[in-house]
C-alpha positions as CSV (number, residue, x, y, z in Angstrom):
1,M,146.9,105.7,53.6
2,E,147.7,108.4,55.4
3,T,144.6,109.7,57.4
4,T,143.5,113.1,58.3
5,P,141.1,113.0,61.7
6,H,138.0,115.3,61.1
7,R,137.7,117.5,63.8
8,S,134.0,119.1,64.6
9,F,135.4,120.8,67.7
10,D,137.0,123.7,67.6
11,R,140.9,124.0,68.3
12,R,143.6,126.3,69.0
13,S,147.2,126.2,66.5
14,D,148.9,125.2,69.8
15,R,147.4,122.0,69.5
16,I,149.3,121.1,66.4
17,A,152.4,121.7,68.3
18,F,151.6,119.3,70.8
19,W,150.8,116.7,68.8
20,R,153.7,116.8,66.9
21,L,155.5,116.8,70.2
22,I,153.7,113.5,71.2
23,S,154.1,111.8,67.8
24,G,158.0,112.1,68.4
25,I,157.6,110.8,72.1
26,A,155.4,107.9,70.8
27,A,158.3,106.7,68.0
28,F,159.8,105.5,71.0
29,G,157.4,103.4,72.6
30,I,156.7,99.9,72.3
31,L,154.3,98.8,69.8
32,A,152.1,96.5,71.0
33,C,149.3,95.0,68.4
34,S,148.8,91.9,66.1
35,D,150.9,91.3,63.2
36,L,148.2,91.9,61.2
37,R,147.7,95.6,62.4
38,A,151.4,96.3,62.8
39,D,150.7,99.6,60.9
40,I,148.7,101.6,63.4
41,P,151.0,103.5,65.7
42,W,149.4,102.5,68.8
43,P,151.1,104.3,71.3
44,E,150.3,107.5,69.3
45,V,146.6,106.7,69.2
46,V,146.1,105.3,72.6
47,R,147.6,109.2,73.8
48,R,145.6,110.9,71.5
49,L,142.5,109.3,72.5
50,A,143.4,109.9,76.6
51,Y,144.3,113.4,75.7
52,E,140.7,114.2,73.7
53,N,138.5,112.5,75.8
54,E,139.7,113.8,79.1
55,N,139.2,117.2,77.3
56,L,135.6,116.4,76.8
57,A,135.0,114.9,80.4
58,R,136.2,118.3,81.7
59,R,133.1,120.1,79.9
60,P,130.5,121.1,82.5
61,Q,128.1,118.7,80.3
62,G,130.7,116.2,80.7
63,H,130.9,113.5,77.5
64,N,127.2,113.7,77.3
65,G,127.4,111.3,74.5
66,E,130.2,112.2,72.6
67,Y,133.6,110.8,72.4
68,F,136.7,110.8,69.9
69,V,137.2,107.3,68.8
70,V,139.3,105.5,66.3
71,C,137.8,103.5,64.0
72,T,139.3,100.5,62.3
73,L,138.2,97.8,59.8
74,Y,137.1,94.0,59.8
75,Y,136.1,91.9,57.3
76,T,134.9,88.1,56.5
77,P,137.8,86.7,54.1
78,K,136.8,84.6,51.2
79,E,138.5,81.2,50.5
80,S,138.7,82.2,46.7
81,G,141.2,84.7,47.5
82,F,143.7,82.7,49.3
83,T,146.1,81.3,46.4
84,F,149.8,80.4,45.8
85,E,149.5,82.7,42.7
86,R,148.9,85.5,45.0
87,G,151.4,84.7,47.3
88,F,149.4,83.2,49.9
89,D,150.3,79.9,51.7
90,A,147.4,78.1,50.2
91,T,148.6,74.7,51.5
92,P,145.3,72.3,52.1
93,V,145.2,71.6,56.0
94,T,142.6,70.3,58.4
95,K,141.5,71.1,61.5
96,R,139.6,69.9,64.4
97,G,135.8,70.7,63.7
98,L,136.5,70.4,60.0
99,R,135.3,66.9,59.5
100,G,138.5,66.2,57.5
101,R,137.9,68.8,54.9
102,K,140.9,70.8,53.8
103,Y,141.4,74.7,53.1
104,P,144.3,77.0,52.9
105,R,146.4,77.5,55.3
106,D,146.7,81.3,55.5
107,F,142.8,81.1,54.8
108,L,142.1,79.4,58.3
109,R,144.9,81.5,59.6
110,S,143.0,84.8,58.5
111,V,139.5,83.2,60.0
112,K,141.1,82.4,63.0
113,K,141.6,86.0,63.6
114,E,138.7,87.7,61.8
115,G,136.2,85.1,63.4
116,F,134.5,84.0,60.3
117,G,135.3,82.9,56.6
118,R,133.2,82.2,53.6
119,I,134.4,78.9,51.9
120,V,134.1,78.3,48.2
121,T,132.0,74.8,48.4
122,P,129.1,74.8,51.1
123,V,129.2,72.1,53.7
124,N,125.5,71.0,54.2
125,G,124.3,74.2,53.1
126,R,126.5,76.2,55.5
127,N,128.7,78.6,53.4
128,Y,131.1,79.9,56.4
129,I,133.5,78.2,58.6
130,H,134.0,80.4,62.2
131,Y,136.8,79.9,64.4
132,N,136.2,78.6,68.2
133,D,138.4,78.6,71.0
134,G,141.1,75.6,71.3
135,D,142.6,76.1,67.6
136,S,139.1,74.2,66.5
137,Y,136.4,75.2,63.8
138,A,132.8,74.8,62.9
139,F,130.5,75.4,59.9
140,G,128.1,78.3,60.1
141,S,125.3,79.7,58.2
142,A,126.3,83.4,58.5
143,P,128.6,85.7,60.2
144,T,127.6,86.5,63.5
145,G,128.7,88.5,66.8
146,G,127.2,88.5,70.2
147,G,124.3,90.6,69.1
148,G,123.4,88.7,65.8
149,V,124.0,88.5,62.5
150,L,126.7,90.8,61.0
151,V,125.6,93.7,59.3
152,P,128.0,95.1,56.5
153,R,128.7,98.7,57.1
154,F,126.6,98.8,60.2
155,S,127.8,96.3,62.7
156,A,130.7,97.2,64.7
157,A,132.5,96.0,67.7
158,M,134.1,97.5,70.7
159,K,136.2,97.0,74.3
160,F,134.0,95.4,76.5
161,A,132.5,98.1,78.8
162,R,129.8,99.4,81.0
163,G,127.9,102.8,80.1
164,V,126.8,104.1,77.3
165,L,129.4,102.5,75.0
166,R,128.1,99.3,75.1
167,R,126.6,96.2,73.2
168,G,123.4,97.6,71.6
169,A,124.5,101.1,71.3
170,I,124.0,103.0,68.0
171,V,126.8,105.3,67.3
172,E,126.9,108.2,64.7
173,T,130.3,109.0,63.5
174,E,132.1,112.1,62.0
175,S,135.1,111.3,59.7
176,P,135.6,111.9,56.2
177,D,137.9,108.9,55.7
178,L,135.4,106.8,57.2
179,Q,132.8,107.8,55.1
180,N,134.4,107.3,51.8
181,V,135.5,103.9,52.6
182,F,132.3,102.3,54.3
183,R,129.5,105.0,52.8
184,S,128.5,105.2,56.2
185,N,128.5,107.2,59.6
186,R,126.1,105.3,61.5
187,W,126.9,102.0,63.8
188,K,125.6,99.6,66.1
189,I,127.9,97.8,68.7
190,M,126.8,94.2,67.9
191,D,130.0,92.4,69.6
192,T,132.7,92.7,71.9
193,G,136.5,91.9,72.1
194,G,138.9,91.4,74.6
195,G,141.6,92.6,72.0
196,L,140.2,96.0,71.2
197,R,141.4,98.8,72.8
198,R,139.4,101.6,74.6
199,W,137.5,104.0,72.6
200,Q,138.2,101.9,69.3
201,I,135.3,101.0,67.3
202,D,136.2,98.2,64.8
203,C,133.7,98.3,61.7
204,Y,132.4,95.5,60.0
205,Y,133.0,95.8,56.1
206,G,131.5,92.9,54.8
207,E,132.9,89.9,53.0
208,D,136.0,90.2,50.2
209,E,139.1,88.3,49.6
210,P,142.2,89.5,50.9
211,L,144.3,92.4,50.2
212,G,147.6,90.5,50.3
213,P,149.3,87.9,52.0
214,G,151.3,88.5,55.4
215,K,150.0,91.9,57.5
216,L,148.0,92.7,54.6
217,M,145.4,89.9,55.2
218,G,143.8,91.6,57.8
219,R,142.5,94.2,55.0
220,P,140.0,93.6,52.6
221,R,140.9,93.7,48.5
222,A,138.8,96.7,48.2
223,T,140.4,98.9,50.2
224,T,144.0,100.1,52.0
225,F,141.9,101.4,54.8
226,E,143.6,101.4,57.9
227,Y,142.1,103.4,60.9
228,A,140.6,106.7,61.2
229,Y,139.8,109.0,64.0
230,A,136.5,110.2,64.2
231,N,134.1,112.2,66.6
232,A,131.1,109.7,67.7
233,R,127.9,110.8,69.3
234,I,125.7,107.9,71.4
235,T,122.3,108.4,69.7
236,N,120.3,105.7,72.0
């Protein structure tokens, strides 16, 4: 999906030429991201974020609660979608913490990356498994983050930081792409992630089967969304 950033600030036409140059330079950069997110041009994105936020910081009022961010997506994968017929490695395997119960290999890989996964058959009333450190798993009652139970299309995660962009912050975004996919423009930072980047907001989509095997496991079946730029304002 080709994204078109929404811009609420006045820009001059020379910005277009500037970003064409930046995009050309970024093509030679090293793409330092996970396999599941290999389609996001991180060198270009990082440059864009730094450039826009430096401009905001130079204003007389500074950021004043306004930031330029990139929004990505995470979700809770459903075991039911990981089948041989769809091209997944559905070999039943067990891991430490699962008490001998077996699940599709690719499903466990996806849970390791996303944090939680919904299982077909509940275990002692628990419908989810979650990944723990040390390649172990545990059963859970609901997908949670550091700030509580995750709420689809409202919860989000950011890189740990002090200041206004912090856990508990309420963020309003301006982005047609984001609004179209999530039907939401209001987010609460519920968790922090060491794998996230500065000025990246990872938005929680909810539960779904995966879009497909390989790198497509990182996307829910209902959308091909990868990322979108947005203007963001902290409201609390």
